[in-house]
mmCIF file of the N, C-alpha and C atoms, coordinates in Angstrom:
data_MODEL
# 
_entry.id   MODEL 
# 
loop_
_atom_site.group_PDB 
_atom_site.id 
_atom_site.type_symbol 
_atom_site.label_atom_id 
_atom_site.label_alt_id 
_atom_site.label_comp_id 
_atom_site.label_asym_id 
_atom_site.label_entity_id 
_atom_site.label_seq_id 
_atom_site.pdbx_PDB_ins_code 
_atom_site.Cartn_x 
_atom_site.Cartn_y 
_atom_site.Cartn_z 
_atom_site.occupancy 
_atom_site.B_iso_or_equiv 
_atom_site.pdbx_formal_charge 
_atom_site.auth_seq_id 
_atom_site.auth_comp_id 
_atom_site.auth_asym_id 
_atom_site.auth_atom_id 
_atom_site.pdbx_PDB_model_num 
ATOM 1   N N  . MET A 1 1  ? 23.787 44.430 14.418 1.00 0.00 ? 1  MET A N  1 
ATOM 2   C CA . MET A 1 1  ? 24.811 43.904 14.449 1.00 0.00 ? 1  MET A CA 1 
ATOM 3   C C  . MET A 1 1  ? 25.857 45.073 14.332 1.00 0.00 ? 1  MET A C  1 
ATOM 4   N N  . TYR A 1 2  ? 26.940 44.924 15.106 1.00 0.00 ? 2  TYR A N  1 
ATOM 5   C CA . TYR A 1 2  ? 27.840 45.500 15.632 1.00 0.00 ? 2  TYR A CA 1 
ATOM 6   C C  . TYR A 1 2  ? 29.369 44.971 15.611 1.00 0.00 ? 2  TYR A C  1 
ATOM 7   N N  . ILE A 1 3  ? 30.734 45.409 14.758 1.00 0.00 ? 3  ILE A N  1 
ATOM 8   C CA . ILE A 1 3  ? 31.992 44.930 14.506 1.00 0.00 ? 3  ILE A CA 1 
ATOM 9   C C  . ILE A 1 3  ? 32.743 46.225 15.325 1.00 0.00 ? 3  ILE A C  1 
ATOM 10  N N  . ILE A 1 4  ? 33.338 45.381 15.460 1.00 0.00 ? 4  ILE A N  1 
ATOM 11  C CA . ILE A 1 4  ? 34.646 46.167 16.526 1.00 0.00 ? 4  ILE A CA 1 
ATOM 12  C C  . ILE A 1 4  ? 35.952 45.205 15.936 1.00 0.00 ? 4  ILE A C  1 
ATOM 13  N N  . LYS A 1 5  ? 36.949 46.261 15.732 1.00 0.00 ? 5  LYS A N  1 
ATOM 14  C CA . LYS A 1 5  ? 38.022 45.954 15.408 1.00 0.00 ? 5  LYS A CA 1 
ATOM 15  C C  . LYS A 1 5  ? 39.782 46.354 16.548 1.00 0.00 ? 5  LYS A C  1 
ATOM 16  N N  . VAL A 1 6  ? 39.919 45.342 17.150 1.00 0.00 ? 6  VAL A N  1 
ATOM 17  C CA . VAL A 1 6  ? 40.800 45.134 18.376 1.00 0.00 ? 6  VAL A CA 1 
ATOM 18  C C  . VAL A 1 6  ? 42.237 44.471 17.944 1.00 0.00 ? 6  VAL A C  1 
ATOM 19  N N  . ARG A 1 7  ? 42.978 45.724 18.302 1.00 0.00 ? 7  ARG A N  1 
ATOM 20  C CA . ARG A 1 7  ? 44.908 45.781 17.741 1.00 0.00 ? 7  ARG A CA 1 
ATOM 21  C C  . ARG A 1 7  ? 44.986 44.932 18.635 1.00 0.00 ? 7  ARG A C  1 
ATOM 22  N N  . GLY A 1 8  ? 46.324 43.956 18.572 1.00 0.00 ? 8  GLY A N  1 
ATOM 23  C CA . GLY A 1 8  ? 46.895 43.369 19.288 1.00 0.00 ? 8  GLY A CA 1 
ATOM 24  C C  . GLY A 1 8  ? 48.241 43.782 20.009 1.00 0.00 ? 8  GLY A C  1 
ATOM 25  N N  . VAL A 1 9  ? 48.521 42.885 20.350 1.00 0.00 ? 9  VAL A N  1 
ATOM 26  C CA . VAL A 1 9  ? 50.083 43.683 20.799 1.00 0.00 ? 9  VAL A CA 1 
ATOM 27  C C  . VAL A 1 9  ? 51.109 42.678 21.107 1.00 0.00 ? 9  VAL A C  1 
ATOM 28  N N  . ALA A 1 10 ? 52.009 43.082 20.733 1.00 0.00 ? 10 ALA A N  1 
ATOM 29  C CA . ALA A 1 10 ? 53.170 42.156 21.354 1.00 0.00 ? 10 ALA A CA 1 
ATOM 30  C C  . ALA A 1 10 ? 53.008 40.563 19.795 1.00 0.00 ? 10 ALA A C  1 
ATOM 31  N N  . LYS A 1 11 ? 52.991 39.828 20.489 1.00 0.00 ? 11 LYS A N  1 
ATOM 32  C CA . LYS A 1 11 ? 52.725 38.465 19.644 1.00 0.00 ? 11 LYS A CA 1 
ATOM 33  C C  . LYS A 1 11 ? 51.274 38.727 20.039 1.00 0.00 ? 11 LYS A C  1 
ATOM 34  N N  . ILE A 1 12 ? 50.493 38.636 20.071 1.00 0.00 ? 12 ILE A N  1 
ATOM 35  C CA . ILE A 1 12 ? 49.193 38.885 20.285 1.00 0.00 ? 12 ILE A CA 1 
ATOM 36  C C  . ILE A 1 12 ? 48.575 39.534 18.598 1.00 0.00 ? 12 ILE A C  1 
ATOM 37  N N  . PRO A 1 13 ? 47.832 39.245 17.910 1.00 0.00 ? 13 PRO A N  1 
ATOM 38  C CA . PRO A 1 13 ? 47.360 39.360 16.649 1.00 0.00 ? 13 PRO A CA 1 
ATOM 39  C C  . PRO A 1 13 ? 46.014 40.147 16.486 1.00 0.00 ? 13 PRO A C  1 
ATOM 40  N N  . ASP A 1 14 ? 46.307 41.333 15.784 1.00 0.00 ? 14 ASP A N  1 
ATOM 41  C CA . ASP A 1 14 ? 44.454 41.532 15.560 1.00 0.00 ? 14 ASP A CA 1 
ATOM 42  C C  . ASP A 1 14 ? 43.185 41.030 16.030 1.00 0.00 ? 14 ASP A C  1 
ATOM 43  N N  . TYR A 1 15 ? 42.422 41.620 16.125 1.00 0.00 ? 15 TYR A N  1 
ATOM 44  C CA . TYR A 1 15 ? 41.504 40.530 16.684 1.00 0.00 ? 15 TYR A CA 1 
ATOM 45  C C  . TYR A 1 15 ? 39.820 41.668 15.842 1.00 0.00 ? 15 TYR A C  1 
ATOM 46  N N  . ILE A 1 16 ? 38.694 40.511 15.585 1.00 0.00 ? 16 ILE A N  1 
ATOM 47  C CA . ILE A 1 16 ? 37.320 41.048 15.235 1.00 0.00 ? 16 ILE A CA 1 
ATOM 48  C C  . ILE A 1 16 ? 36.239 40.350 15.806 1.00 0.00 ? 16 ILE A C  1 
ATOM 49  N N  . GLN A 1 17 ? 35.255 41.577 16.658 1.00 0.00 ? 17 GLN A N  1 
ATOM 50  C CA . GLN A 1 17 ? 34.385 41.174 17.471 1.00 0.00 ? 17 GLN A CA 1 
ATOM 51  C C  . GLN A 1 17 ? 33.135 41.087 16.607 1.00 0.00 ? 17 GLN A C  1 
ATOM 52  N N  . LEU A 1 18 ? 32.516 40.526 16.898 1.00 0.00 ? 18 LEU A N  1 
ATOM 53  C CA . LEU A 1 18 ? 31.069 41.216 16.337 1.00 0.00 ? 18 LEU A CA 1 
ATOM 54  C C  . LEU A 1 18 ? 30.053 40.774 17.504 1.00 0.00 ? 18 LEU A C  1 
ATOM 55  N N  . ARG A 1 19 ? 29.302 41.686 17.711 1.00 0.00 ? 19 ARG A N  1 
ATOM 56  C CA . ARG A 1 19 ? 28.469 41.718 18.953 1.00 0.00 ? 19 ARG A CA 1 
ATOM 57  C C  . ARG A 1 19 ? 26.783 41.833 18.001 1.00 0.00 ? 19 ARG A C  1 
ATOM 58  N N  . ASP A 1 20 ? 26.103 41.484 19.286 1.00 0.00 ? 20 ASP A N  1 
ATOM 59  C CA . ASP A 1 20 ? 24.481 41.664 18.723 1.00 0.00 ? 20 ASP A CA 1 
ATOM 60  C C  . ASP A 1 20 ? 23.971 43.421 19.676 1.00 0.00 ? 20 ASP A C  1 
ATOM 61  N N  . ASP A 1 21 ? 22.484 43.670 18.733 1.00 0.00 ? 21 ASP A N  1 
ATOM 62  C CA . ASP A 1 21 ? 21.984 44.796 19.683 1.00 0.00 ? 21 ASP A CA 1 
ATOM 63  C C  . ASP A 1 21 ? 22.050 45.004 20.859 1.00 0.00 ? 21 ASP A C  1 
ATOM 64  N N  . LYS A 1 22 ? 21.934 43.560 21.464 1.00 0.00 ? 22 LYS A N  1 
ATOM 65  C CA . LYS A 1 22 ? 22.401 43.911 23.088 1.00 0.00 ? 22 LYS A CA 1 
ATOM 66  C C  . LYS A 1 22 ? 23.762 44.474 23.775 1.00 0.00 ? 22 LYS A C  1 
ATOM 67  N N  . PHE A 1 23 ? 24.732 44.197 22.516 1.00 0.00 ? 23 PHE A N  1 
ATOM 68  C CA . PHE A 1 23 ? 26.092 44.039 22.104 1.00 0.00 ? 23 PHE A CA 1 
ATOM 69  C C  . PHE A 1 23 ? 26.757 42.969 23.264 1.00 0.00 ? 23 PHE A C  1 
ATOM 70  N N  . ALA A 1 24 ? 25.996 41.810 23.216 1.00 0.00 ? 24 ALA A N  1 
ATOM 71  C CA . ALA A 1 24 ? 26.462 40.095 23.596 1.00 0.00 ? 24 ALA A CA 1 
ATOM 72  C C  . ALA A 1 24 ? 27.656 39.810 22.562 1.00 0.00 ? 24 ALA A C  1 
ATOM 73  N N  . LEU A 1 25 ? 28.584 39.511 22.603 1.00 0.00 ? 25 LEU A N  1 
ATOM 74  C CA . LEU A 1 25 ? 29.267 38.894 21.823 1.00 0.00 ? 25 LEU A CA 1 
ATOM 75  C C  . LEU A 1 25 ? 29.029 37.647 20.867 1.00 0.00 ? 25 LEU A C  1 
ATOM 76  N N  . LEU A 1 26 ? 28.831 37.512 19.892 1.00 0.00 ? 26 LEU A N  1 
ATOM 77  C CA . LEU A 1 26 ? 29.086 36.684 18.691 1.00 0.00 ? 26 LEU A CA 1 
ATOM 78  C C  . LEU A 1 26 ? 29.595 35.926 18.320 1.00 0.00 ? 26 LEU A C  1 
ATOM 79  N N  . ALA A 1 27 ? 30.782 36.735 17.539 1.00 0.00 ? 27 ALA A N  1 
ATOM 80  C CA . ALA A 1 27 ? 31.725 36.101 17.690 1.00 0.00 ? 27 ALA A CA 1 
ATOM 81  C C  . ALA A 1 27 ? 33.090 36.744 17.618 1.00 0.00 ? 27 ALA A C  1 
ATOM 82  N N  . TYR A 1 28 ? 34.276 36.346 17.532 1.00 0.00 ? 28 TYR A N  1 
ATOM 83  C CA . TYR A 1 28 ? 35.747 36.632 18.286 1.00 0.00 ? 28 TYR A CA 1 
ATOM 84  C C  . TYR A 1 28 ? 36.902 35.846 16.878 1.00 0.00 ? 28 TYR A C  1 
ATOM 85  N N  . PHE A 1 29 ? 37.187 36.771 16.245 1.00 0.00 ? 29 PHE A N  1 
ATOM 86  C CA . PHE A 1 29 ? 38.098 35.924 15.507 1.00 0.00 ? 29 PHE A CA 1 
ATOM 87  C C  . PHE A 1 29 ? 39.291 36.885 15.005 1.00 0.00 ? 29 PHE A C  1 
ATOM 88  N N  . ARG A 1 30 ? 40.282 35.875 14.163 1.00 0.00 ? 30 ARG A N  1 
ATOM 89  C CA . ARG A 1 30 ? 41.699 36.404 14.071 1.00 0.00 ? 30 ARG A CA 1 
ATOM 90  C C  . ARG A 1 30 ? 41.310 37.590 12.261 1.00 0.00 ? 30 ARG A C  1 
ATOM 91  N N  . VAL A 1 31 ? 42.018 38.400 12.396 1.00 0.00 ? 31 VAL A N  1 
ATOM 92  C CA . VAL A 1 31 ? 41.613 39.400 11.112 1.00 0.00 ? 31 VAL A CA 1 
ATOM 93  C C  . VAL A 1 31 ? 42.350 38.309 9.609  1.00 0.00 ? 31 VAL A C  1 
ATOM 94  N N  . ASP A 1 32 ? 42.863 37.721 10.359 1.00 0.00 ? 32 ASP A N  1 
ATOM 95  C CA . ASP A 1 32 ? 43.945 36.703 9.059  1.00 0.00 ? 32 ASP A CA 1 
ATOM 96  C C  . ASP A 1 32 ? 43.068 35.917 8.648  1.00 0.00 ? 32 ASP A C  1 
ATOM 97  N N  . ARG A 1 33 ? 41.875 35.037 9.652  1.00 0.00 ? 33 ARG A N  1 
ATOM 98  C CA . ARG A 1 33 ? 41.575 34.263 9.620  1.00 0.00 ? 33 ARG A CA 1 
ATOM 99  C C  . ARG A 1 33 ? 40.130 33.812 10.284 1.00 0.00 ? 33 ARG A C  1 
ATOM 100 N N  . PRO A 1 34 ? 39.119 34.516 9.257  1.00 0.00 ? 34 PRO A N  1 
ATOM 101 C CA . PRO A 1 34 ? 37.261 34.786 9.850  1.00 0.00 ? 34 PRO A CA 1 
ATOM 102 C C  . PRO A 1 34 ? 36.301 33.513 9.262  1.00 0.00 ? 34 PRO A C  1 
ATOM 103 N N  . GLU A 1 35 ? 37.029 32.995 8.193  1.00 0.00 ? 35 GLU A N  1 
ATOM 104 C CA . GLU A 1 35 ? 36.061 32.018 8.084  1.00 0.00 ? 35 GLU A CA 1 
ATOM 105 C C  . GLU A 1 35 ? 35.532 30.894 8.967  1.00 0.00 ? 35 GLU A C  1 
ATOM 106 N N  . LYS A 1 36 ? 36.567 30.455 9.515  1.00 0.00 ? 36 LYS A N  1 
ATOM 107 C CA . LYS A 1 36 ? 35.581 29.186 10.647 1.00 0.00 ? 36 LYS A CA 1 
ATOM 108 C C  . LYS A 1 36 ? 34.847 29.772 11.504 1.00 0.00 ? 36 LYS A C  1 
ATOM 109 N N  . SER A 1 37 ? 34.898 31.142 11.943 1.00 0.00 ? 37 SER A N  1 
ATOM 110 C CA . SER A 1 37 ? 33.980 32.276 13.024 1.00 0.00 ? 37 SER A CA 1 
ATOM 111 C C  . SER A 1 37 ? 32.512 32.416 12.072 1.00 0.00 ? 37 SER A C  1 
ATOM 112 N N  . LEU A 1 38 ? 32.870 32.743 10.911 1.00 0.00 ? 38 LEU A N  1 
ATOM 113 C CA . LEU A 1 38 ? 32.155 33.544 9.875  1.00 0.00 ? 38 LEU A CA 1 
ATOM 114 C C  . LEU A 1 38 ? 31.086 32.384 9.445  1.00 0.00 ? 38 LEU A C  1 
ATOM 115 N N  . ALA A 1 39 ? 31.845 31.086 8.999  1.00 0.00 ? 39 ALA A N  1 
ATOM 116 C CA . ALA A 1 39 ? 30.428 29.921 8.464  1.00 0.00 ? 39 ALA A CA 1 
ATOM 117 C C  . ALA A 1 39 ? 29.477 29.285 10.016 1.00 0.00 ? 39 ALA A C  1 
ATOM 118 N N  . LYS A 1 40 ? 30.655 29.411 11.161 1.00 0.00 ? 40 LYS A N  1 
ATOM 119 C CA . LYS A 1 40 ? 29.122 28.970 12.608 1.00 0.00 ? 40 LYS A CA 1 
ATOM 120 C C  . LYS A 1 40 ? 28.518 29.669 12.411 1.00 0.00 ? 40 LYS A C  1 
ATOM 121 N N  . MET A 1 41 ? 28.236 31.337 12.119 1.00 0.00 ? 41 MET A N  1 
ATOM 122 C CA . MET A 1 41 ? 27.405 32.290 12.702 1.00 0.00 ? 41 MET A CA 1 
ATOM 123 C C  . MET A 1 41 ? 26.718 31.996 10.869 1.00 0.00 ? 41 MET A C  1 
ATOM 124 N N  . GLY A 1 42 ? 26.825 31.080 10.337 1.00 0.00 ? 42 GLY A N  1 
ATOM 125 C CA . GLY A 1 42 ? 26.037 31.277 9.211  1.00 0.00 ? 42 GLY A CA 1 
ATOM 126 C C  . GLY A 1 42 ? 26.223 32.134 7.827  1.00 0.00 ? 42 GLY A C  1 
ATOM 127 N N  . LEU A 1 43 ? 27.585 33.112 8.087  1.00 0.00 ? 43 LEU A N  1 
ATOM 128 C CA . LEU A 1 43 ? 27.629 34.212 7.115  1.00 0.00 ? 43 LEU A CA 1 
ATOM 129 C C  . LEU A 1 43 ? 28.894 33.925 6.181  1.00 0.00 ? 43 LEU A C  1 
ATOM 130 N N  . THR A 1 44 ? 28.752 32.841 5.868  1.00 0.00 ? 44 THR A N  1 
ATOM 131 C CA . THR A 1 44 ? 30.104 32.652 4.828  1.00 0.00 ? 44 THR A CA 1 
ATOM 132 C C  . THR A 1 44 ? 29.762 33.300 3.655  1.00 0.00 ? 44 THR A C  1 
ATOM 133 N N  . ASP A 1 45 ? 28.728 33.637 3.133  1.00 0.00 ? 45 ASP A N  1 
ATOM 134 C CA . ASP A 1 45 ? 28.233 34.406 1.764  1.00 0.00 ? 45 ASP A CA 1 
ATOM 135 C C  . ASP A 1 45 ? 28.844 35.872 2.060  1.00 0.00 ? 45 ASP A C  1 
ATOM 136 N N  . LYS A 1 46 ? 29.235 36.454 3.332  1.00 0.00 ? 46 LYS A N  1 
ATOM 137 C CA . LYS A 1 46 ? 29.022 37.714 3.593  1.00 0.00 ? 46 LYS A CA 1 
ATOM 138 C C  . LYS A 1 46 ? 30.793 38.125 4.093  1.00 0.00 ? 46 LYS A C  1 
ATOM 139 N N  . ILE A 1 47 ? 31.460 36.540 3.830  1.00 0.00 ? 47 ILE A N  1 
ATOM 140 C CA . ILE A 1 47 ? 32.785 37.004 4.434  1.00 0.00 ? 47 ILE A CA 1 
ATOM 141 C C  . ILE A 1 47 ? 33.538 38.351 3.390  1.00 0.00 ? 47 ILE A C  1 
ATOM 142 N N  . ASP A 1 48 ? 33.130 38.428 2.054  1.00 0.00 ? 48 ASP A N  1 
ATOM 143 C CA . ASP A 1 48 ? 33.873 39.401 1.761  1.00 0.00 ? 48 ASP A CA 1 
ATOM 144 C C  . ASP A 1 48 ? 33.570 40.892 2.057  1.00 0.00 ? 48 ASP A C  1 
ATOM 145 N N  . TYR A 1 49 ? 32.040 41.125 2.230  1.00 0.00 ? 49 TYR A N  1 
ATOM 146 C CA . TYR A 1 49 ? 31.670 42.564 2.292  1.00 0.00 ? 49 TYR A CA 1 
ATOM 147 C C  . TYR A 1 49 ? 32.070 42.308 3.631  1.00 0.00 ? 49 TYR A C  1 
ATOM 148 N N  . ILE A 1 50 ? 31.811 41.559 5.034  1.00 0.00 ? 50 ILE A N  1 
ATOM 149 C CA . ILE A 1 50 ? 32.483 42.013 5.917  1.00 0.00 ? 50 ILE A CA 1 
ATOM 150 C C  . ILE A 1 50 ? 33.654 42.667 6.325  1.00 0.00 ? 50 ILE A C  1 
ATOM 151 N N  . MET A 1 51 ? 34.860 41.438 5.852  1.00 0.00 ? 51 MET A N  1 
ATOM 152 C CA . MET A 1 51 ? 36.416 41.742 5.395  1.00 0.00 ? 51 MET A CA 1 
ATOM 153 C C  . MET A 1 51 ? 37.002 43.076 4.682  1.00 0.00 ? 51 MET A C  1 
ATOM 154 N N  . SER A 1 52 ? 36.185 43.643 3.954  1.00 0.00 ? 52 SER A N  1 
ATOM 155 C CA . SER A 1 52 ? 36.375 44.776 3.083  1.00 0.00 ? 52 SER A CA 1 
ATOM 156 C C  . SER A 1 52 ? 35.950 45.724 4.108  1.00 0.00 ? 52 SER A C  1 
ATOM 157 N N  . ILE A 1 53 ? 34.902 45.716 4.489  1.00 0.00 ? 53 ILE A N  1 
ATOM 158 C CA . ILE A 1 53 ? 34.819 46.391 5.917  1.00 0.00 ? 53 ILE A CA 1 
ATOM 159 C C  . ILE A 1 53 ? 36.193 46.608 7.206  1.00 0.00 ? 53 ILE A C  1 
ATOM 160 N N  . VAL A 1 54 ? 35.995 45.600 7.336  1.00 0.00 ? 54 VAL A N  1 
ATOM 161 C CA . VAL A 1 54 ? 37.163 45.502 8.383  1.00 0.00 ? 54 VAL A CA 1 
ATOM 162 C C  . VAL A 1 54 ? 38.274 45.961 7.978  1.00 0.00 ? 54 VAL A C  1 
ATOM 163 N N  . LYS A 1 55 ? 38.892 45.795 6.687  1.00 0.00 ? 55 LYS A N  1 
ATOM 164 C CA . LYS A 1 55 ? 40.268 46.629 6.015  1.00 0.00 ? 55 LYS A CA 1 
ATOM 165 C C  . LYS A 1 55 ? 40.002 48.355 6.588  1.00 0.00 ? 55 LYS A C  1 
ATOM 166 N N  . ASP A 1 56 ? 39.108 48.849 6.425  1.00 0.00 ? 56 ASP A N  1 
ATOM 167 C CA . ASP A 1 56 ? 39.372 50.156 6.264  1.00 0.00 ? 56 ASP A CA 1 
ATOM 168 C C  . ASP A 1 56 ? 38.260 50.672 7.995  1.00 0.00 ? 56 ASP A C  1 
ATOM 169 N N  . LEU A 1 57 ? 38.445 49.641 8.651  1.00 0.00 ? 57 LEU A N  1 
ATOM 170 C CA . LEU A 1 57 ? 37.677 50.574 9.882  1.00 0.00 ? 57 LEU A CA 1 
ATOM 171 C C  . LEU A 1 57 ? 38.598 50.823 11.191 1.00 0.00 ? 57 LEU A C  1 
ATOM 172 N N  . PRO A 1 58 ? 38.787 51.949 11.615 1.00 0.00 ? 58 PRO A N  1 
ATOM 173 C CA . PRO A 1 58 ? 39.993 51.979 12.759 1.00 0.00 ? 58 PRO A CA 1 
ATOM 174 C C  . PRO A 1 58 ? 39.975 51.437 13.708 1.00 0.00 ? 58 PRO A C  1 
ATOM 175 N N  . PHE A 1 59 ? 41.028 51.077 14.192 1.00 0.00 ? 59 PHE A N  1 
ATOM 176 C CA . PHE A 1 59 ? 40.562 50.215 15.509 1.00 0.00 ? 59 PHE A CA 1 
ATOM 177 C C  . PHE A 1 59 ? 40.184 50.782 16.766 1.00 0.00 ? 59 PHE A C  1 
ATOM 178 N N  . GLY A 1 60 ? 39.533 50.417 17.087 1.00 0.00 ? 60 GLY A N  1 
ATOM 179 C CA . GLY A 1 60 ? 38.398 50.662 18.384 1.00 0.00 ? 60 GLY A CA 1 
ATOM 180 C C  . GLY A 1 60 ? 37.515 51.044 18.691 1.00 0.00 ? 60 GLY A C  1 
ATOM 181 N N  . LYS A 1 61 ? 36.947 51.594 16.641 1.00 0.00 ? 61 LYS A N  1 
ATOM 182 C CA . LYS A 1 61 ? 36.120 52.156 16.038 1.00 0.00 ? 61 LYS A CA 1 
ATOM 183 C C  . LYS A 1 61 ? 34.472 51.105 16.240 1.00 0.00 ? 61 LYS A C  1 
ATOM 184 N N  . ILE A 1 62 ? 33.293 51.450 16.868 1.00 0.00 ? 62 ILE A N  1 
ATOM 185 C CA . ILE A 1 62 ? 32.354 50.932 16.554 1.00 0.00 ? 62 ILE A CA 1 
ATOM 186 C C  . ILE A 1 62 ? 31.754 51.113 15.727 1.00 0.00 ? 62 ILE A C  1 
ATOM 187 N N  . LEU A 1 63 ? 31.335 49.887 14.748 1.00 0.00 ? 63 LEU A N  1 
ATOM 188 C CA . LEU A 1 63 ? 30.292 50.365 13.458 1.00 0.00 ? 63 LEU A CA 1 
ATOM 189 C C  . LEU A 1 63 ? 29.311 48.962 12.992 1.00 0.00 ? 63 LEU A C  1 
ATOM 190 N N  . LYS A 1 64 ? 27.634 49.688 13.127 1.00 0.00 ? 64 LYS A N  1 
ATOM 191 C CA . LYS A 1 64 ? 26.744 48.873 13.193 1.00 0.00 ? 64 LYS A CA 1 
ATOM 192 C C  . LYS A 1 64 ? 26.725 48.476 11.548 1.00 0.00 ? 64 LYS A C  1 
ATOM 193 N N  . LEU A 1 65 ? 26.616 47.082 11.657 1.00 0.00 ? 65 LEU A N  1 
ATOM 194 C CA . LEU A 1 65 ? 26.616 46.357 9.856  1.00 0.00 ? 65 LEU A CA 1 
ATOM 195 C C  . LEU A 1 65 ? 24.712 45.989 9.969  1.00 0.00 ? 65 LEU A C  1 
ATOM 196 N N  . ASP A 1 66 ? 24.470 45.774 8.808  1.00 0.00 ? 66 ASP A N  1 
ATOM 197 C CA . ASP A 1 66 ? 23.085 46.085 8.433  1.00 0.00 ? 66 ASP A CA 1 
ATOM 198 C C  . ASP A 1 66 ? 22.649 44.745 7.923  1.00 0.00 ? 66 ASP A C  1 
ATOM 199 N N  . ILE A 1 67 ? 23.330 43.325 8.437  1.00 0.00 ? 67 ILE A N  1 
ATOM 200 C CA . ILE A 1 67 ? 22.994 42.388 7.471  1.00 0.00 ? 67 ILE A CA 1 
ATOM 201 C C  . ILE A 1 67 ? 21.611 41.499 7.625  1.00 0.00 ? 67 ILE A C  1 
# 
């Protein structure tokens, strides 16, 4: 799984994209509201881990997650 942090502009907030190994979009959620999307994916136990990575991830950088 890959994670990408996308910078918002003007009134559009910052978003996070989670993509699979074929780079298909798995989840797309606001940085400040990850719970609902991650719960749909069954990753509620990994929210703290994912958000700790997001905090330090630069915008536009793609990072491989091993979950």
